[in-house]
Backbone as XML, in Angstrom:
<?xml version="1.0"?>
<chain id="A" units="angstrom">
  <residue number="1" name="MET">
    <atom name="N" x="145.734" y="7.293" z="59.222"/>
    <atom name="CA" x="144.933" y="8.009" z="60.191"/>
    <atom name="C" x="145.134" y="7.412" z="61.571"/>
  </residue>
  <residue number="2" name="GLN">
    <atom name="N" x="145.115" y="6.088" z="61.642"/>
    <atom name="CA" x="145.310" y="5.407" z="62.915"/>
    <atom name="C" x="146.695" y="5.725" z="63.470"/>
  </residue>
  <residue number="3" name="THR">
    <atom name="N" x="147.671" y="5.819" z="62.597"/>
    <atom name="CA" x="149.039" y="6.122" z="63.020"/>
    <atom name="C" x="149.092" y="7.516" z="63.636"/>
  </residue>
  <residue number="4" name="LEU">
    <atom name="N" x="148.376" y="8.440" z="63.031"/>
    <atom name="CA" x="148.333" y="9.806" z="63.553"/>
    <atom name="C" x="147.664" y="9.830" z="64.911"/>
  </residue>
  <residue number="5" name="VAL">
    <atom name="N" x="146.591" y="9.086" z="65.064"/>
    <atom name="CA" x="145.879" y="9.017" z="66.346"/>
    <atom name="C" x="146.795" y="8.395" z="67.396"/>
  </residue>
  <residue number="6" name="ASP">
    <atom name="N" x="147.491" y="7.322" z="67.034"/>
    <atom name="CA" x="148.417" y="6.688" z="67.980"/>
    <atom name="C" x="149.538" y="7.644" z="68.365"/>
  </residue>
  <residue number="7" name="PHE">
    <atom name="N" x="150.057" y="8.359" z="67.354"/>
    <atom name="CA" x="151.136" y="9.309" z="67.631"/>
    <atom name="C" x="150.670" y="10.401" z="68.592"/>
  </residue>
  <residue number="8" name="ASN">
    <atom name="N" x="149.495" y="10.947" z="68.325"/>
    <atom name="CA" x="148.927" y="11.994" z="69.197"/>
    <atom name="C" x="148.646" y="11.442" z="70.581"/>
  </residue>
  <residue number="9" name="SER">
    <atom name="N" x="148.198" y="10.217" z="70.658"/>
    <atom name="CA" x="147.928" y="9.583" z="71.947"/>
    <atom name="C" x="149.223" y="9.435" z="72.738"/>
  </residue>
  <residue number="10" name="ARG">
    <atom name="N" x="150.280" y="8.980" z="72.082"/>
    <atom name="CA" x="151.569" y="8.829" z="72.765"/>
    <atom name="C" x="152.102" y="10.204" z="73.194"/>
  </residue>
  <residue number="11" name="LYS">
    <atom name="N" x="151.913" y="11.170" z="72.325"/>
    <atom name="CA" x="152.360" y="12.523" z="72.657"/>
    <atom name="C" x="151.613" y="13.045" z="73.890"/>
  </residue>
  <residue number="12" name="MET">
    <atom name="N" x="150.327" y="12.806" z="73.962"/>
    <atom name="CA" x="149.521" y="13.204" z="75.121"/>
    <atom name="C" x="149.988" y="12.461" z="76.362"/>
  </residue>
  <residue number="13" name="ASP">
    <atom name="N" x="150.319" y="11.193" z="76.232"/>
    <atom name="CA" x="150.816" y="10.416" z="77.376"/>
    <atom name="C" x="152.118" y="11.012" z="77.902"/>
  </residue>
  <residue number="14" name="VAL">
    <atom name="N" x="153.010" y="11.371" z="76.992"/>
    <atom name="CA" x="154.294" y="11.958" z="77.389"/>
    <atom name="C" x="154.054" y="13.289" z="78.101"/>
  </residue>
  <residue number="15" name="LEU">
    <atom name="N" x="153.159" y="14.096" z="77.535"/>
    <atom name="CA" x="152.860" y="15.389" z="78.159"/>
    <atom name="C" x="152.232" y="15.198" z="79.526"/>
  </residue>
  <residue number="16" name="THR">
    <atom name="N" x="151.337" y="14.253" z="79.643"/>
    <atom name="CA" x="150.690" y="13.981" z="80.924"/>
    <atom name="C" x="151.718" y="13.540" z="81.956"/>
  </residue>
  <residue number="17" name="LYS">
    <atom name="N" x="152.646" y="12.662" z="81.555"/>
    <atom name="CA" x="153.691" y="12.210" z="82.479"/>
    <atom name="C" x="154.591" y="13.373" z="82.883"/>
  </residue>
  <residue number="18" name="THR">
    <atom name="N" x="154.922" y="14.239" z="81.934"/>
    <atom name="CA" x="155.793" y="15.382" z="82.227"/>
    <atom name="C" x="155.123" y="16.310" z="83.230"/>
  </residue>
  <residue number="19" name="VAL">
    <atom name="N" x="153.845" y="16.564" z="82.991"/>
    <atom name="CA" x="153.105" y="17.441" z="83.893"/>
    <atom name="C" x="152.978" y="16.806" z="85.267"/>
  </residue>
  <residue number="20" name="SER">
    <atom name="N" x="152.699" y="15.500" z="85.309"/>
    <atom name="CA" x="152.532" y="14.842" z="86.602"/>
    <atom name="C" x="153.837" y="14.733" z="87.360"/>
  </residue>
  <residue number="21" name="GLN">
    <atom name="N" x="154.952" y="14.820" z="86.641"/>
    <atom name="CA" x="156.245" y="14.726" z="87.293"/>
    <atom name="C" x="156.691" y="16.069" z="87.877"/>
  </residue>
  <residue number="22" name="ALA">
    <atom name="N" x="155.981" y="17.118" z="87.572"/>
    <atom name="CA" x="156.358" y="18.427" z="88.112"/>
    <atom name="C" x="156.295" y="18.366" z="89.628"/>
  </residue>
  <residue number="23" name="SER">
    <atom name="N" x="157.257" y="18.927" z="90.261"/>
    <atom name="CA" x="157.324" y="18.843" z="91.719"/>
    <atom name="C" x="156.347" y="19.830" z="92.353"/>
  </residue>
  <residue number="24" name="GLN">
    <atom name="N" x="156.028" y="19.576" z="93.590"/>
    <atom name="CA" x="155.130" y="20.456" z="94.345"/>
    <atom name="C" x="155.746" y="21.855" z="94.463"/>
  </residue>
  <residue number="25" name="ASP">
    <atom name="N" x="157.059" y="21.927" z="94.572"/>
    <atom name="CA" x="157.724" y="23.229" z="94.671"/>
    <atom name="C" x="157.513" y="24.058" z="93.413"/>
  </residue>
  <residue number="26" name="GLN">
    <atom name="N" x="157.559" y="23.396" z="92.252"/>
    <atom name="CA" x="157.342" y="24.112" z="91.004"/>
    <atom name="C" x="155.903" y="24.635" z="90.931"/>
  </residue>
  <residue number="27" name="VAL">
    <atom name="N" x="154.973" y="23.803" z="91.368"/>
    <atom name="CA" x="153.563" y="24.221" z="91.361"/>
    <atom name="C" x="153.370" y="25.392" z="92.312"/>
  </residue>
  <residue number="28" name="ARG">
    <atom name="N" x="153.952" y="25.287" z="93.522"/>
    <atom name="CA" x="153.835" y="26.379" z="94.506"/>
    <atom name="C" x="154.482" y="27.655" z="93.965"/>
  </residue>
  <residue number="29" name="SER">
    <atom name="N" x="155.622" y="27.505" z="93.324"/>
    <atom name="CA" x="156.304" y="28.665" z="92.756"/>
    <atom name="C" x="155.453" y="29.302" z="91.659"/>
  </residue>
  <residue number="30" name="PHE">
    <atom name="N" x="154.851" y="28.489" z="90.833"/>
    <atom name="CA" x="153.990" y="28.994" z="89.764"/>
    <atom name="C" x="152.792" y="29.747" z="90.339"/>
  </residue>
  <residue number="31" name="VAL">
    <atom name="N" x="152.162" y="29.146" z="91.352"/>
    <atom name="CA" x="150.996" y="29.790" z="91.981"/>
    <atom name="C" x="151.415" y="31.083" z="92.666"/>
  </residue>
  <residue number="32" name="SER">
    <atom name="N" x="152.559" y="31.060" z="93.330"/>
    <atom name="CA" x="153.055" y="32.263" z="94.001"/>
    <atom name="C" x="153.307" y="33.374" z="92.989"/>
  </residue>
  <residue number="33" name="ASN">
    <atom name="N" x="153.932" y="33.026" z="91.876"/>
    <atom name="CA" x="154.175" y="34.021" z="90.823"/>
    <atom name="C" x="152.863" y="34.582" z="90.274"/>
  </residue>
  <residue number="34" name="LEU">
    <atom name="N" x="151.887" y="33.705" z="90.095"/>
    <atom name="CA" x="150.572" y="34.173" z="89.619"/>
    <atom name="C" x="149.943" y="35.139" z="90.617"/>
  </residue>
  <residue number="35" name="GLN">
    <atom name="N" x="150.051" y="34.811" z="91.904"/>
    <atom name="CA" x="149.476" y="35.685" z="92.928"/>
    <atom name="C" x="150.169" y="37.043" z="92.939"/>
  </residue>
  <residue number="36" name="GLU">
    <atom name="N" x="151.504" y="37.040" z="92.822"/>
    <atom name="CA" x="152.245" y="38.301" z="92.801"/>
    <atom name="C" x="151.868" y="39.141" z="91.586"/>
  </residue>
  <residue number="37" name="GLN">
    <atom name="N" x="151.773" y="38.483" z="90.440"/>
    <atom name="CA" x="151.389" y="39.204" z="89.227"/>
    <atom name="C" x="149.967" y="39.753" z="89.355"/>
  </residue>
  <residue number="38" name="ASN">
    <atom name="N" x="149.095" y="38.954" z="89.919"/>
    <atom name="CA" x="147.712" y="39.388" z="90.114"/>
    <atom name="C" x="147.659" y="40.595" z="91.052"/>
  </residue>
  <residue number="39" name="LEU">
    <atom name="N" x="148.428" y="40.536" z="92.142"/>
    <atom name="CA" x="148.463" y="41.644" z="93.085"/>
    <atom name="C" x="148.984" y="42.915" z="92.409"/>
  </residue>
  <residue number="40" name="LYS">
    <atom name="N" x="150.061" y="42.767" z="91.625"/>
    <atom name="CA" x="150.610" y="43.926" z="90.918"/>
    <atom name="C" x="149.594" y="44.496" z="89.935"/>
  </residue>
  <residue number="41" name="LEU">
    <atom name="N" x="148.923" y="43.627" z="89.205"/>
    <atom name="CA" x="147.904" y="44.088" z="88.256"/>
    <atom name="C" x="146.765" y="44.804" z="88.976"/>
  </residue>
  <residue number="42" name="MET">
    <atom name="N" x="146.346" y="44.277" z="90.106"/>
    <atom name="CA" x="145.254" y="44.912" z="90.864"/>
    <atom name="C" x="145.686" y="46.287" z="91.376"/>
  </residue>
  <residue number="43" name="LYS">
    <atom name="N" x="146.920" y="46.392" z="91.878"/>
    <atom name="CA" x="147.417" y="47.695" z="92.343"/>
    <atom name="C" x="147.450" y="48.692" z="91.187"/>
  </residue>
  <residue number="44" name="ASP">
    <atom name="N" x="147.976" y="48.246" z="90.047"/>
    <atom name="CA" x="148.015" y="49.126" z="88.875"/>
    <atom name="C" x="146.619" y="49.558" z="88.461"/>
  </residue>
  <residue number="45" name="TYR">
    <atom name="N" x="145.685" y="48.610" z="88.493"/>
    <atom name="CA" x="144.300" y="48.920" z="88.121"/>
    <atom name="C" x="143.715" y="49.965" z="89.059"/>
  </residue>
  <residue number="46" name="PHE">
    <atom name="N" x="143.924" y="49.774" z="90.363"/>
    <atom name="CA" x="143.364" y="50.730" z="91.321"/>
    <atom name="C" x="144.019" y="52.104" z="91.195"/>
  </residue>
  <residue number="47" name="GLN">
    <atom name="N" x="145.311" y="52.136" z="90.897"/>
    <atom name="CA" x="145.964" y="53.421" z="90.700"/>
    <atom name="C" x="145.394" y="54.134" z="89.476"/>
  </residue>
  <residue number="48" name="LEU">
    <atom name="N" x="145.234" y="53.397" z="88.397"/>
    <atom name="CA" x="144.657" y="53.992" z="87.190"/>
    <atom name="C" x="143.216" y="54.407" z="87.430"/>
  </residue>
  <residue number="49" name="SER">
    <atom name="N" x="142.486" y="53.556" z="88.121"/>
    <atom name="CA" x="141.093" y="53.860" z="88.410"/>
    <atom name="C" x="140.988" y="55.113" z="89.275"/>
  </residue>
  <residue number="50" name="THR">
    <atom name="N" x="141.857" y="55.216" z="90.269"/>
    <atom name="CA" x="141.859" y="56.392" z="91.138"/>
    <atom name="C" x="142.209" y="57.644" z="90.340"/>
  </residue>
  <residue number="51" name="ALA">
    <atom name="N" x="143.194" y="57.538" z="89.466"/>
    <atom name="CA" x="143.576" y="58.687" z="88.632"/>
    <atom name="C" x="142.416" y="59.105" z="87.730"/>
  </residue>
  <residue number="52" name="ASP">
    <atom name="N" x="141.730" y="58.130" z="87.136"/>
    <atom name="CA" x="140.581" y="58.439" z="86.280"/>
    <atom name="C" x="139.464" y="59.081" z="87.092"/>
  </residue>
  <residue number="53" name="GLN">
    <atom name="N" x="139.228" y="58.576" z="88.290"/>
    <atom name="CA" x="138.184" y="59.148" z="89.143"/>
    <atom name="C" x="138.539" y="60.579" z="89.524"/>
  </residue>
  <residue number="54" name="LYS">
    <atom name="N" x="139.826" y="60.813" z="89.793"/>
    <atom name="CA" x="140.265" y="62.164" z="90.142"/>
    <atom name="C" x="140.032" y="63.118" z="88.970"/>
  </residue>
  <residue number="55" name="LYS">
    <atom name="N" x="140.399" y="62.683" z="87.763"/>
    <atom name="CA" x="140.174" y="63.516" z="86.578"/>
    <atom name="C" x="138.684" y="63.784" z="86.377"/>
  </residue>
  <residue number="56" name="TYR">
    <atom name="N" x="137.880" y="62.755" z="86.571"/>
    <atom name="CA" x="136.432" y="62.900" z="86.401"/>
    <atom name="C" x="135.873" y="63.890" z="87.423"/>
  </residue>
  <residue number="57" name="MET">
    <atom name="N" x="136.316" y="63.765" z="88.690"/>
    <atom name="CA" x="135.830" y="64.680" z="89.726"/>
    <atom name="C" x="136.275" y="66.115" z="89.435"/>
  </residue>
  <residue number="58" name="GLU">
    <atom name="N" x="137.512" y="66.278" z="88.977"/>
    <atom name="CA" x="137.990" y="67.616" z="88.625"/>
    <atom name="C" x="137.149" y="68.190" z="87.490"/>
  </residue>
  <residue number="59" name="SER">
    <atom name="N" x="136.828" y="67.357" z="86.527"/>
    <atom name="CA" x="135.994" y="67.798" z="85.411"/>
    <atom name="C" x="134.604" y="68.208" z="85.909"/>
  </residue>
  <residue number="60" name="LEU">
    <atom name="N" x="134.050" y="67.415" z="86.815"/>
    <atom name="CA" x="132.747" y="67.756" z="87.385"/>
    <atom name="C" x="132.799" y="69.079" z="88.137"/>
  </residue>
  <residue number="61" name="LEU">
    <atom name="N" x="133.861" y="69.279" z="88.913"/>
    <atom name="CA" x="133.984" y="70.523" z="89.673"/>
    <atom name="C" x="134.120" y="71.736" z="88.750"/>
  </residue>
  <residue number="62" name="VAL">
    <atom name="N" x="134.876" y="71.577" z="87.674"/>
    <atom name="CA" x="135.019" y="72.676" z="86.716"/>
    <atom name="C" x="133.671" y="72.983" z="86.069"/>
  </residue>
  <residue number="63" name="ASP">
    <atom name="N" x="132.952" y="71.936" z="85.674"/>
    <atom name="CA" x="131.623" y="72.135" z="85.067"/>
    <atom name="C" x="130.667" y="72.787" z="86.052"/>
  </residue>
  <residue number="64" name="PHE">
    <atom name="N" x="130.707" y="72.333" z="87.308"/>
    <atom name="CA" x="129.816" y="72.890" z="88.326"/>
    <atom name="C" x="130.162" y="74.348" z="88.602"/>
  </residue>
  <residue number="65" name="SER">
    <atom name="N" x="131.458" y="74.650" z="88.631"/>
    <atom name="CA" x="131.889" y="76.031" z="88.832"/>
    <atom name="C" x="131.385" y="76.918" z="87.700"/>
  </residue>
  <residue number="66" name="GLY">
    <atom name="N" x="131.493" y="76.421" z="86.481"/>
    <atom name="CA" x="130.976" y="77.178" z="85.332"/>
    <atom name="C" x="129.478" y="77.393" z="85.427"/>
  </residue>
  <residue number="67" name="TYR">
    <atom name="N" x="128.765" y="76.355" z="85.864"/>
    <atom name="CA" x="127.318" y="76.468" z="86.040"/>
    <atom name="C" x="126.996" y="77.532" z="87.091"/>
  </residue>
  <residue number="68" name="LEU">
    <atom name="N" x="127.727" y="77.499" z="88.217"/>
    <atom name="CA" x="127.475" y="78.481" z="89.273"/>
    <atom name="C" x="127.772" y="79.900" z="88.788"/>
  </residue>
  <residue number="69" name="GLN">
    <atom name="N" x="128.844" y="80.068" z="88.009"/>
    <atom name="CA" x="129.170" y="81.396" z="87.481"/>
    <atom name="C" x="128.054" y="81.898" z="86.561"/>
  </residue>
  <residue number="70" name="GLU">
    <atom name="N" x="127.562" y="81.009" z="85.708"/>
    <atom name="CA" x="126.475" y="81.385" z="84.794"/>
    <atom name="C" x="125.203" y="81.722" z="85.576"/>
  </residue>
  <residue number="71" name="GLN">
    <atom name="N" x="124.909" y="80.920" z="86.596"/>
    <atom name="CA" x="123.726" y="81.170" z="87.420"/>
    <atom name="C" x="123.856" y="82.510" z="88.138"/>
  </residue>
  <residue number="72" name="ARG">
    <atom name="N" x="125.060" y="82.793" z="88.658"/>
    <atom name="CA" x="125.317" y="84.066" z="89.344"/>
    <atom name="C" x="125.116" y="85.232" z="88.375"/>
  </residue>
  <residue number="73" name="LYS">
    <atom name="N" x="125.631" y="85.081" z="87.161"/>
    <atom name="CA" x="125.480" y="86.132" z="86.149"/>
    <atom name="C" x="124.004" y="86.390" z="85.852"/>
  </residue>
  <residue number="74" name="GLN">
    <atom name="N" x="123.240" y="85.316" z="85.678"/>
    <atom name="CA" x="121.806" y="85.466" z="85.400"/>
    <atom name="C" x="121.079" y="86.091" z="86.585"/>
  </residue>
  <residue number="75" name="ASP">
    <atom name="N" x="121.457" y="85.698" z="87.799"/>
    <atom name="CA" x="120.830" y="86.272" z="88.996"/>
    <atom name="C" x="121.120" y="87.768" z="89.094"/>
  </residue>
  <residue number="76" name="LEU">
    <atom name="N" x="122.362" y="88.155" z="88.810"/>
    <atom name="CA" x="122.714" y="89.576" z="88.856"/>
    <atom name="C" x="121.951" y="90.372" z="87.797"/>
  </residue>
  <residue number="77" name="GLN">
    <atom name="N" x="121.798" y="89.790" z="86.616"/>
    <atom name="CA" x="121.031" y="90.458" z="85.567"/>
    <atom name="C" x="119.576" y="90.624" z="86.001"/>
  </residue>
  <residue number="78" name="TYR">
    <atom name="N" x="119.026" y="89.605" z="86.631"/>
    <atom name="CA" x="117.643" y="89.671" z="87.104"/>
    <atom name="C" x="117.497" y="90.760" z="88.165"/>
  </residue>
  <residue number="79" name="VAL">
    <atom name="N" x="118.446" y="90.786" z="89.114"/>
    <atom name="CA" x="118.392" y="91.799" z="90.182"/>
    <atom name="C" x="118.528" y="93.195" z="89.571"/>
  </residue>
  <residue number="80" name="GLN">
    <atom name="N" x="119.438" y="93.346" z="88.615"/>
    <atom name="CA" x="119.623" y="94.652" z="87.974"/>
    <atom name="C" x="118.351" y="95.091" z="87.243"/>
  </residue>
  <residue number="81" name="THR">
    <atom name="N" x="117.701" y="94.161" z="86.581"/>
    <atom name="CA" x="116.440" y="94.469" z="85.890"/>
    <atom name="C" x="115.374" y="94.906" z="86.888"/>
  </residue>
  <residue number="82" name="ARG">
    <atom name="N" x="115.297" y="94.197" z="88.005"/>
    <atom name="CA" x="114.300" y="94.554" z="89.033"/>
    <atom name="C" x="114.605" y="95.925" z="89.650"/>
  </residue>
  <residue number="83" name="VAL">
    <atom name="N" x="115.891" y="96.221" z="89.887"/>
    <atom name="CA" x="116.266" y="97.522" z="90.444"/>
    <atom name="C" x="115.917" y="98.626" z="89.450"/>
  </residue>
  <residue number="84" name="ASN">
    <atom name="N" x="116.202" y="98.401" z="88.181"/>
    <atom name="CA" x="115.841" y="99.399" z="87.159"/>
    <atom name="C" x="114.332" y="99.618" z="87.120"/>
  </residue>
  <residue number="85" name="SER">
    <atom name="N" x="113.587" y="98.535" z="87.224"/>
    <atom name="CA" x="112.131" y="98.641" z="87.230"/>
    <atom name="C" x="111.651" y="99.436" z="88.441"/>
  </residue>
  <residue number="86" name="LEU">
    <atom name="N" x="112.245" y="99.170" z="89.597"/>
    <atom name="CA" x="111.880" y="99.930" z="90.800"/>
    <atom name="C" x="112.205" y="101.417" z="90.645"/>
  </residue>
  <residue number="87" name="GLU">
    <atom name="N" x="113.361" y="101.712" z="90.059"/>
    <atom name="CA" x="113.737" y="103.111" z="89.826"/>
    <atom name="C" x="112.735" y="103.794" z="88.904"/>
  </residue>
  <residue number="88" name="GLN">
    <atom name="N" x="112.352" y="103.115" z="87.831"/>
    <atom name="CA" x="111.378" y="103.693" z="86.904"/>
    <atom name="C" x="110.033" y="103.921" z="87.592"/>
  </residue>
  <residue number="89" name="ASN">
    <atom name="N" x="109.593" y="102.925" z="88.372"/>
    <atom name="CA" x="108.328" y="103.078" z="89.091"/>
    <atom name="C" x="108.409" y="104.220" z="90.105"/>
  </residue>
  <residue number="90" name="ASN">
    <atom name="N" x="109.556" y="104.332" z="90.775"/>
    <atom name="CA" x="109.740" y="105.393" z="91.758"/>
    <atom name="C" x="109.732" y="106.761" z="91.075"/>
  </residue>
  <residue number="91" name="ASN">
    <atom name="N" x="110.423" y="106.859" z="89.934"/>
    <atom name="CA" x="110.429" y="108.129" z="89.202"/>
    <atom name="C" x="109.031" y="108.487" z="88.702"/>
  </residue>
  <residue number="92" name="GLN">
    <atom name="N" x="108.304" y="107.479" z="88.218"/>
    <atom name="CA" x="106.938" y="107.733" z="87.751"/>
    <atom name="C" x="106.059" y="108.169" z="88.926"/>
  </residue>
  <residue number="93" name="PHE">
    <atom name="N" x="106.234" y="107.528" z="90.079"/>
    <atom name="CA" x="105.456" y="107.898" z="91.267"/>
    <atom name="C" x="105.770" y="109.340" z="91.682"/>
  </residue>
  <residue number="94" name="LYS">
    <atom name="N" x="107.042" y="109.735" z="91.618"/>
    <atom name="CA" x="107.421" y="111.112" z="91.958"/>
    <atom name="C" x="106.766" y="112.103" z="91.010"/>
  </residue>
  <residue number="95" name="GLN">
    <atom name="N" x="106.796" y="111.788" z="89.720"/>
    <atom name="CA" x="106.191" y="112.691" z="88.742"/>
    <atom name="C" x="104.688" y="112.832" z="88.986"/>
  </residue>
  <residue number="96" name="GLU">
    <atom name="N" x="104.044" y="111.707" z="89.237"/>
    <atom name="CA" x="102.598" y="111.753" z="89.480"/>
    <atom name="C" x="102.303" y="112.530" z="90.763"/>
  </residue>
  <residue number="97" name="THR">
    <atom name="N" x="103.132" y="112.324" z="91.779"/>
    <atom name="CA" x="102.938" y="113.051" z="93.047"/>
    <atom name="C" x="103.143" y="114.543" z="92.833"/>
  </residue>
  <residue number="98" name="GLU">
    <atom name="N" x="104.177" y="114.899" z="92.081"/>
    <atom name="CA" x="104.413" y="116.325" z="91.784"/>
    <atom name="C" x="103.244" y="116.917" z="91.019"/>
  </residue>
  <residue number="99" name="GLN">
    <atom name="N" x="102.699" y="116.160" z="90.053"/>
    <atom name="CA" x="101.557" y="116.655" z="89.283"/>
    <atom name="C" x="100.338" y="116.842" z="90.197"/>
  </residue>
  <residue number="100" name="ILE">
    <atom name="N" x="100.125" y="115.893" z="91.091"/>
    <atom name="CA" x="98.980" y="116.003" z="92.012"/>
    <atom name="C" x="99.168" y="117.202" z="92.939"/>
  </residue>
  <residue number="101" name="LEU">
    <atom name="N" x="100.385" y="117.341" z="93.485"/>
    <atom name="CA" x="100.648" y="118.483" z="94.373"/>
    <atom name="C" x="100.494" y="119.809" z="93.626"/>
  </residue>
  <residue number="102" name="THR">
    <atom name="N" x="100.989" y="119.874" z="92.415"/>
    <atom name="CA" x="100.853" y="121.089" z="91.609"/>
    <atom name="C" x="99.378" y="121.382" z="91.365"/>
  </residue>
  <residue number="103" name="SER">
    <atom name="N" x="98.636" y="120.335" z="91.051"/>
    <atom name="CA" x="97.208" y="120.508" z="90.814"/>
    <atom name="C" x="96.503" y="120.981" z="92.087"/>
  </residue>
  <residue number="104" name="LEU">
    <atom name="N" x="96.844" y="120.378" z="93.243"/>
    <atom name="CA" x="96.227" y="120.783" z="94.513"/>
    <atom name="C" x="96.593" y="122.224" z="94.872"/>
  </residue>
  <residue number="105" name="ILE">
    <atom name="N" x="97.853" y="122.575" z="94.663"/>
    <atom name="CA" x="98.286" y="123.941" z="94.954"/>
    <atom name="C" x="97.557" y="124.911" z="94.041"/>
  </residue>
  <residue number="106" name="SER">
    <atom name="N" x="97.400" y="124.535" z="92.787"/>
    <atom name="CA" x="96.707" y="125.398" z="91.839"/>
    <atom name="C" x="95.242" y="125.570" z="92.242"/>
  </residue>
  <residue number="107" name="ILE">
    <atom name="N" x="94.617" y="124.462" z="92.647"/>
    <atom name="CA" x="93.205" y="124.535" z="93.069"/>
    <atom name="C" x="93.086" y="125.382" z="94.328"/>
  </residue>
  <residue number="108" name="GLN">
    <atom name="N" x="94.002" y="125.192" z="95.271"/>
    <atom name="CA" x="93.974" y="125.962" z="96.524"/>
    <atom name="C" x="94.169" y="127.448" z="96.248"/>
  </residue>
  <residue number="109" name="ALA">
    <atom name="N" x="95.078" y="127.727" z="95.322"/>
    <atom name="CA" x="95.331" y="129.135" z="94.982"/>
    <atom name="C" x="94.097" y="129.740" z="94.339"/>
  </residue>
  <residue number="110" name="LYS">
    <atom name="N" x="93.394" y="129.006" z="93.480"/>
    <atom name="CA" x="92.188" y="129.517" z="92.843"/>
    <atom name="C" x="91.090" y="129.748" z="93.876"/>
  </residue>
  <residue number="111" name="ARG">
    <atom name="N" x="91.000" y="128.882" z="94.885"/>
    <atom name="CA" x="90.002" y="129.062" z="95.931"/>
    <atom name="C" x="90.262" y="130.333" z="96.750"/>
  </residue>
  <residue number="112" name="LYS">
    <atom name="N" x="91.540" y="130.545" z="97.030"/>
    <atom name="CA" x="91.873" y="131.744" z="97.803"/>
    <atom name="C" x="91.526" y="133.002" z="97.023"/>
  </residue>
  <residue number="113" name="ILE">
    <atom name="N" x="91.780" y="132.940" z="95.722"/>
    <atom name="CA" x="91.489" y="134.110" z="94.889"/>
    <atom name="C" x="89.995" y="134.326" z="94.828"/>
  </residue>
  <residue number="114" name="THR">
    <atom name="N" x="89.217" y="133.260" z="94.657"/>
    <atom name="CA" x="87.771" y="133.408" z="94.572"/>
    <atom name="C" x="87.156" y="133.755" z="95.920"/>
  </residue>
  <residue number="115" name="THR">
    <atom name="N" x="87.728" y="133.312" z="96.996"/>
    <atom name="CA" x="87.165" y="133.644" z="98.309"/>
    <atom name="C" x="87.473" y="135.076" z="98.701"/>
  </residue>
  <residue number="116" name="LYS">
    <atom name="N" x="88.517" y="135.654" z="98.183"/>
    <atom name="CA" x="88.869" y="137.046" z="98.488"/>
    <atom name="C" x="87.980" y="138.014" z="97.727"/>
  </residue>
  <residue number="117" name="LYS">
    <atom name="N" x="87.415" y="137.640" z="96.683"/>
    <atom name="CA" x="86.612" y="138.538" z="95.870"/>
    <atom name="C" x="85.315" y="138.745" z="96.481"/>
  </residue>
</chain>
């Protein structure tokens, strides 16, 4: 067990020395590569995000358009129902007016006949 611990300790020492021996240029190059990769990933993310947002907005517009069409259809049906109701009321009013006029004419005619006698 002690031999394994010593071996691992020596291995860690070698790794530590190797890492510490890395030149500043290698570290700068590594960081630069990370920054470039990060920038590329961020650009890709924003492009995908923008595409998803565009699809979502298009979907919303299609849904809203469908809602407006349905609302328009219901409004037209309501207006048509009201116009039909007005026509029926107008026709009923005409009939009642004709009946009243007929009744008045009939009464007037009877008065003339009775007054002539």
